[in-house]
N, CA, C and O of each residue as an XYZ file, in Angstrom:
260
protein
N       0.816     -1.145     -0.005
C       0.110      0.038      0.046
C       0.879      1.309      0.157
O       1.867      1.409      0.885
N       0.387      2.326     -0.613
C       1.153      3.545     -0.789
C       1.222      4.201      0.616
O       0.205      4.401      1.280
N       2.506      4.534      1.048
C       2.596      5.129      2.353
C       1.897      6.496      2.504
O       1.377      6.832      3.568
N       1.903      7.302      1.358
C       1.272      8.639      1.355
C      -0.299      8.448      1.557
O      -0.943      9.226      2.260
N      -0.857      7.396      0.915
C      -2.332      7.127      1.080
C      -2.503      6.784      2.551
O      -3.469      7.274      3.136
N      -1.669      5.999      3.200
C      -2.002      5.476      4.648
C      -1.867      6.804      5.486
O      -2.772      7.038      6.286
N      -0.829      7.689      5.380
C      -0.610      8.850      6.271
C      -1.820      9.813      5.940
O      -2.368     10.373      6.890
N      -2.213     10.013      4.820
C      -3.387     10.816      4.502
C      -4.546     10.298      5.060
O      -5.252     11.085      5.691
N      -4.910      9.081      4.957
C      -6.060      8.364      5.368
C      -6.236      8.462      7.018
O      -7.302      8.754      7.560
N      -5.077      8.184      7.674
C      -5.151      8.405      9.137
C      -5.305      9.865      9.522
O      -6.033     10.234     10.443
N      -4.508     10.750      8.692
C      -4.785     12.137      9.133
C      -6.072     12.698      8.880
O      -6.481     13.657      9.534
N      -6.811     12.099      7.870
C      -8.163     12.470      7.538
C      -9.145     11.981      8.718
O     -10.106     12.645      9.107
N      -8.806     10.846      9.180
C      -9.720     10.199     10.235
C      -9.588     11.080     11.415
O     -10.575     11.406     12.074
N      -8.275     11.508     11.720
C      -8.081     12.269     12.961
C      -8.892     13.688     12.777
O      -9.586     14.141     13.687
N      -8.754     14.258     11.669
C      -9.500     15.562     11.429
C     -10.927     15.306     11.485
O     -11.608     16.119     12.110
N     -11.496     14.307     10.935
C     -12.910     14.042     10.990
C     -13.405     13.752     12.462
O     -14.425     14.292     12.891
N     -12.719     12.964     13.151
C     -12.958     12.614     14.588
C     -13.028     13.994     15.354
O     -13.987     14.282     16.071
N     -11.988     14.793     15.161
C     -11.947     16.103     15.890
C     -13.102     16.905     15.613
O     -13.612     17.518     16.550
N     -13.618     16.994     14.390
C     -14.763     17.770     13.943
C     -16.088     17.182     14.675
O     -16.917     17.955     15.155
N     -16.231     15.871     14.732
C     -17.265     15.215     15.334
C     -17.264     15.484     16.895
O     -18.285     15.749     17.530
N     -16.026     15.386     17.421
C     -15.723     15.665     18.892
C     -16.321     17.183     19.341
O     -16.840     17.429     20.430
N     -16.128     18.096     18.283
C     -16.552     19.482     18.670
C     -18.025     19.476     19.004
O     -18.480     20.262     19.836
N     -18.775     18.600     18.365
C     -20.298     18.527     18.402
C     -20.738     17.704     19.600
O     -21.910     17.767     19.972
N     -19.842     16.928     20.229
C     -20.338     16.043     21.339
C     -20.794     16.950     22.574
O     -20.227     17.957     22.998
N     -21.905     16.371     23.024
C     -22.538     17.200     24.151
C     -22.020     16.576     25.618
O     -21.694     17.295     26.563
N     -22.002     15.175     25.640
C     -21.730     14.639     26.981
C     -20.241     14.413     27.232
O     -19.479     14.293     26.273
N     -19.843     14.357     28.371
C     -18.364     14.060     28.822
C     -17.955     12.672     28.262
O     -16.808     12.452     27.873
N     -18.995     11.699     28.237
C     -18.731     10.311     27.930
C     -18.506     10.299     26.455
O     -17.647      9.542     26.004
N     -19.263     11.140     25.592
C     -19.020     11.205     24.132
C     -17.622     11.816     23.827
O     -16.877     11.418     22.931
N     -17.356     12.873     24.720
C     -16.031     13.494     24.331
C     -14.832     12.655     24.787
O     -13.749     12.740     24.208
N     -15.046     11.816     25.869
C     -14.040     10.875     26.197
C     -13.697      9.839     25.120
O     -12.562      9.463     24.829
N     -14.940      9.405     24.533
C     -14.759      8.323     23.499
C     -14.155      8.910     22.353
O     -13.265      8.253     21.813
N     -14.485     10.103     21.837
C     -13.714     10.676     20.691
C     -12.233     10.978     20.985
O     -11.339     10.828     20.153
N     -12.063     11.398     22.185
C     -10.679     11.747     22.564
C      -9.720     10.539     22.507
O      -8.596     10.617     22.013
N     -10.281      9.328     23.089
C      -9.566      8.177     22.918
C      -9.281      7.668     21.626
O      -8.205      7.128     21.367
N     -10.402      7.848     20.621
C     -10.260      7.495     19.277
C      -9.096      8.232     18.741
O      -8.196      7.674     18.113
N      -9.136      9.660     19.038
C      -8.032     10.556     18.412
C      -6.650     10.200     18.899
O      -5.665     10.260     18.162
N      -6.604      9.822     20.182
C      -5.368      9.390     20.667
C      -4.819      8.134     20.047
O      -3.619      8.035     19.788
N      -5.794      7.053     19.776
C      -5.394      5.853     19.162
C      -4.883      6.106     17.730
O      -3.918      5.485     17.283
N      -5.543      7.015     17.035
C      -5.198      7.381     15.758
C      -3.892      7.983     15.624
O      -3.090      7.662     14.747
N      -3.683      8.894     16.543
C      -2.319      9.681     16.593
C      -1.177      8.653     16.982
O      -0.064      8.727     16.463
N      -1.486      7.752     17.861
C      -0.512      6.726     18.118
C      -0.116      5.925     16.987
O       1.068      5.652     16.785
N      -1.198      5.475     16.125
C      -0.980      4.829     14.960
C      -0.167      5.649     13.854
O       0.709      5.086     13.198
N      -0.450      6.846     13.688
C       0.300      7.634     12.790
C       1.692      7.815     13.354
O       2.608      7.829     12.531
N       1.966      7.945     14.535
C       3.314      8.026     15.189
C       4.073      6.799     14.873
O       5.224      6.887     14.444
N       3.499      5.669     15.058
C       4.220      4.401     14.780
C       4.538      4.241     13.333
O       5.623      3.789     12.968
N       3.565      4.623     12.474
C       3.884      4.369     11.048
C       4.961      5.518     10.699
O       5.913      5.207      9.983
N       4.844      6.779     11.162
C       5.940      7.754     10.875
C       7.315      7.230     11.343
O       8.326      7.403     10.663
N       7.317      6.638     12.429
C       8.547      6.143     13.088
C       9.158      5.097     12.143
O      10.336      5.161     11.791
N       8.252      4.064     11.718
C       8.686      3.078     10.854
C       9.202      3.590      9.588
O      10.225      3.090      9.119
N       8.494      4.691      8.895
C       8.937      5.229      7.676
C      10.284      5.876      7.947
O      11.177      5.693      7.120
N      10.508      6.589      8.988
C      11.839      7.221      9.161
C      13.022      6.143      9.401
O      14.159      6.333      8.971
N      12.660      5.043     10.097
C      13.567      3.891     10.067
C      13.882      3.282      8.717
O      15.040      2.952      8.460
N      12.916      3.120      7.856
C      13.198      2.622      6.561
C      13.882      3.567      5.667
O      14.556      3.116      4.741
N      13.766      4.951      5.870
C      14.428      5.873      5.155
C      16.014      5.750      5.201
O      16.752      6.091      4.277
N      16.409      5.235      6.360
C      17.846      5.014      6.612
C      18.474      4.032      5.724
O      19.676      4.080      5.463
N      17.671      3.131      5.248
C      18.098      1.971      4.314
C      17.714      2.127      2.897
O      17.694      1.108      2.206
N      17.408      3.257      2.373
C      16.909      3.408      1.095
C      18.168      3.526      0.066
O      17.978      3.519     -1.150
N      19.388      3.628      0.604
C      20.583      3.547     -0.208
C      21.055      2.245     -0.826
O      22.138      2.126     -1.398
N      20.230      1.352     -0.680
C      20.570      0.093     -1.137
C      21.157     -0.845     -0.123
O      21.475     -1.981     -0.477
N      21.314     -0.464      1.058
C      21.818     -1.261      2.192
C      20.667     -2.369      2.509
O      19.456     -2.229      2.333
N      21.296     -3.411      2.978
C      20.286     -4.512      3.419
C      19.798     -4.134      4.791
O      20.535     -3.536      5.575
N      18.607     -4.464      5.078
C      17.935     -4.280      6.335
C      18.130     -5.336      7.347
O      17.672     -6.471      7.217
N      18.928     -4.872      8.512
C      19.384     -5.959      9.490
C      18.248     -6.583     10.225
O      17.781     -5.980     11.192
N      17.762     -7.724      9.863
C      16.692     -8.424     10.423
C      17.242     -9.770     11.006
O      16.478    -10.563     11.556
């Protein structure tokens, strides 16, 4: 899968969830959406970390597994 599509998709989900969270009325709803945003941000962070690690090996070096 294309890395740009993945990052764009996760970013769009974060943005959409934040917009929905603005309209939440109860603390329970806000908590649910904030946990969703946190999980999406964590996922994006893991993906970005992985991508930065992979960028180190783009020069044709073998990946040490």
